[in-house]
C-alpha positions as CSV (number, residue, x, y, z in Angstrom):
1,M,11.4,2.2,4.5
2,V,12.7,2.6,0.9
3,V,11.7,0.2,-1.9
4,D,13.4,0.5,-5.3
5,D,15.0,-2.1,-7.6
6,H,17.9,0.2,-8.6
7,P,20.6,-0.2,-5.9
8,M,22.2,3.2,-6.5
9,W,18.9,5.1,-6.4
10,R,17.6,3.2,-3.4
11,D,20.9,3.8,-1.5
12,A,20.9,7.5,-2.4
13,V,17.3,8.0,-1.2
14,A,17.9,6.1,2.0
15,R,21.1,8.2,2.6
16,D,19.3,11.5,2.0
17,L,16.5,10.5,4.4
18,A,19.0,9.3,7.1
19,E,21.1,12.5,6.8
20,A,18.0,14.6,7.3
21,G,17.5,12.8,10.6
22,L,14.8,10.3,9.6
23,D,15.1,6.7,10.7
24,V,15.4,4.4,7.7
25,V,14.3,1.0,9.2
26,A,14.7,-1.1,6.1
27,T,15.2,-1.1,2.3
28,A,14.1,-3.6,-0.3
29,G,14.9,-4.3,-4.0
30,D,11.8,-6.2,-5.2
31,G,8.1,-6.6,-4.3
32,E,8.2,-9.8,-2.4
33,Q,11.2,-8.7,-0.4
34,A,9.4,-5.4,0.4
35,V,6.3,-7.2,1.8
36,R,8.4,-9.5,4.0
37,R,10.7,-6.7,5.3
38,A,7.9,-4.2,5.9
39,A,6.1,-6.8,8.0
40,A,9.2,-7.2,10.1
41,A,10.4,-3.6,10.2
42,D,7.0,-2.0,10.8
43,P,7.7,1.4,9.1
44,D,5.6,4.5,9.5
45,V,6.2,5.6,5.9
46,L,7.0,3.5,2.8
47,V,8.8,5.2,-0.1
48,L,7.8,2.9,-2.9
49,D,8.7,2.6,-6.6
50,L,6.0,1.1,-8.8
51,N,8.1,-0.8,-11.3
52,L,9.4,-3.7,-9.2
53,P,10.4,-7.2,-10.0
54,L,8.5,-10.3,-8.6
55,K,5.6,-8.2,-7.4
56,P,4.5,-4.8,-8.8
57,G,4.5,-1.8,-6.5
58,V,0.7,-1.3,-6.5
59,Q,0.3,-4.9,-5.3
60,V,2.9,-4.3,-2.5
61,C,1.0,-1.1,-1.5
62,K,-2.4,-2.9,-1.5
63,E,-1.1,-5.8,0.6
64,L,0.7,-3.7,3.2
65,V,-2.0,-1.1,3.6
66,A,-4.6,-3.9,4.0
67,A,-2.4,-5.5,6.7
68,D,-1.8,-2.2,8.5
69,P,-4.1,0.8,7.6
70,R,-1.9,3.1,9.6
71,L,1.0,2.7,7.1
72,R,1.5,5.8,4.9
73,V,2.8,5.1,1.3
74,L,4.5,7.7,-0.8
75,V,5.0,6.5,-4.3
76,L,8.3,7.8,-5.8
77,S,8.1,6.9,-9.5
78,A,9.6,7.9,-12.9
79,S,6.2,7.7,-14.4
80,G,3.8,10.6,-14.5
81,E,1.2,8.6,-16.5
82,H,-2.3,9.3,-15.2
83,A,-3.2,5.6,-15.1
84,D,-0.2,4.8,-12.9
85,V,-1.1,7.7,-10.5
86,L,-4.7,6.6,-10.2
87,E,-3.8,2.9,-9.7
88,A,-1.4,3.9,-6.9
89,V,-4.0,6.0,-5.1
90,K,-6.6,3.2,-5.5
91,S,-4.2,0.7,-4.0
92,G,-3.9,2.9,-0.9
93,A,-1.0,5.3,-1.5
94,T,-1.1,8.6,0.4
95,G,0.9,10.5,-2.2
96,Y,2.7,10.4,-5.5
97,L,6.0,12.1,-6.3
98,L,8.0,12.0,-9.5
99,K,11.7,11.0,-9.4
100,S,12.5,14.4,-10.9
101,A,11.7,16.0,-7.5
102,S,14.6,17.6,-5.6
103,T,15.9,16.1,-2.3
104,A,14.2,19.0,-0.4
105,E,10.9,18.1,-2.1
106,L,11.3,14.5,-1.2
107,L,12.1,15.2,2.4
108,D,9.1,17.5,2.7
109,A,6.9,14.9,1.0
110,V,8.0,12.2,3.4
111,R,7.4,14.3,6.5
112,R,4.0,15.4,5.2
113,T,3.1,11.8,4.3
114,A,4.0,10.7,7.8
115,V,1.3,12.9,9.3
116,G,-1.3,11.9,6.7
117,D,-1.2,14.8,4.3
118,P,-1.8,13.8,0.6
119,V,1.3,14.8,-1.3
120,F,1.3,14.9,-5.1
121,T,3.7,16.3,-7.7
122,P,2.1,19.6,-9.0
123,G,-0.6,18.9,-11.6
124,L,-1.5,15.5,-10.2
125,A,-3.6,16.5,-7.3
126,G,-6.5,17.8,-9.5
127,L,-6.4,14.5,-11.4
128,V,-6.8,12.5,-8.3
129,L,-9.6,14.7,-6.9
130,G,-11.4,14.3,-10.3
131,E,-11.1,10.5,-10.0
132,Y,-12.5,10.6,-6.5
133,R,-15.5,12.4,-8.0
134,R,-15.9,9.9,-10.7
135,L,-15.8,7.0,-8.3
136,A,-18.4,8.7,-6.1
137,S,-20.7,9.0,-9.1
138,E,-20.8,5.3,-9.6
139,P,-23.8,3.5,-8.1
140,A,-23.1,2.3,-4.5
141,P,-23.8,-1.3,-3.6
142,A,-27.4,-1.9,-2.4
143,A,-27.6,-1.6,1.4
144,G,-28.5,-4.7,3.3
145,R,-31.7,-4.8,5.3
146,D,-29.7,-5.2,8.6
147,E,-27.1,-2.6,7.8
148,P,-26.6,-0.4,10.9
149,K,-27.6,3.3,10.8
150,A,-24.8,5.6,9.8
151,P,-22.9,6.9,12.8
152,Q,-23.3,10.5,13.9
153,L,-20.4,12.8,13.3
154,T,-19.9,15.9,15.4
155,E,-20.3,19.3,13.8
156,R,-16.5,19.8,13.8
157,E,-15.8,16.3,12.3
158,T,-18.3,17.1,9.5
159,E,-16.6,20.4,8.9
160,V,-13.2,18.7,8.7
161,L,-14.6,16.0,6.4
162,R,-16.0,18.6,4.1
163,L,-12.6,20.3,3.7
164,V,-10.9,16.9,3.2
165,A,-13.4,16.3,0.3
166,K,-12.5,19.6,-1.2
167,G,-8.9,18.4,-1.5
168,L,-7.3,20.6,1.3
169,S,-4.3,19.3,3.1
170,Y,-4.4,18.9,6.9
171,K,-2.2,22.1,7.2
172,Q,-4.7,24.1,5.1
173,I,-7.6,22.7,7.1
174,A,-5.9,23.7,10.4
175,E,-5.3,27.2,9.1
176,R,-8.9,27.5,7.8
177,L,-10.5,26.4,11.0
178,V,-7.8,28.0,13.3
179,I,-7.0,24.8,15.0
180,S,-3.8,22.7,15.3
181,H,-2.5,20.2,12.8
182,R,-2.7,17.6,15.5
183,T,-6.4,18.4,16.1
184,V,-7.2,18.0,12.4
185,Q,-5.5,14.6,12.5
186,N,-7.4,13.5,15.6
187,H,-10.8,14.5,13.9
188,V,-9.9,12.5,10.8
189,Q,-8.9,9.5,12.8
190,N,-12.1,9.7,14.9
191,T,-14.1,10.0,11.7
192,L,-12.4,7.0,10.1
193,G,-13.1,4.9,13.2
194,K,-16.8,6.0,13.4
195,L,-17.4,5.3,9.7
196,Q,-15.3,2.1,9.7
197,L,-13.1,3.3,6.9
198,H,-9.4,2.6,6.4
199,N,-7.8,5.5,4.7
200,R,-8.2,9.0,3.1
201,V,-9.2,7.6,-0.2
202,E,-12.3,5.9,1.3
203,L,-13.0,9.0,3.4
204,V,-13.0,11.3,0.4
205,R,-15.2,9.0,-1.5
206,Y,-17.7,8.8,1.4
207,A,-17.8,12.6,1.7
208,I,-18.2,13.2,-2.1
209,E,-21.0,10.6,-2.2
210,R,-22.9,12.7,0.3
211,G,-22.2,15.9,-1.5
212,L,-20.0,17.4,1.2
213,D,-17.5,18.6,-1.4
214,D,-20.1,21.0,-2.8
215,A,-21.3,22.3,0.6
């Protein structure tokens, strides 16, 4: 699904995706329309502009990811401002691409986003990982007395989690561990389920809080 308030840009992106064989299930021109149509169309990937009328893109992202944690959101924005990038990631976006990207880069980003890989315009990935580290350094809320014991991860799940925390893509993790991309995805999904986390942002924070990125 493509969300952008500029009709010509929105139509061009939707056309490029469709011509590449991807199924564009809906488009929307403002934030409120995006939330309504996404609920009805149930897209796998949302290509989302941040600067939207009626409801900002970060709010759209936050609401839709909360409603369906399986949704992948690729922000496609004209802004490369660090504050915009970090706000998008905190709201649940999987990736962030500048509108200066080529059609080939957009198609690659959408396909990678669909399988859960974090996709960022070059130069932004390090910024995001740095923010993960900053968040992890903040004091965690006090644990309740009745809080259940942390679930046990398998050795392989811990290994995958450690590489996720280091900022590696699923493809890089697969190559490093000599396993398939699908197996990496399965380990991540199992880990999310065990830890009762919803997305990669929460997973990386969990890992960094436990020092796995330095292991």
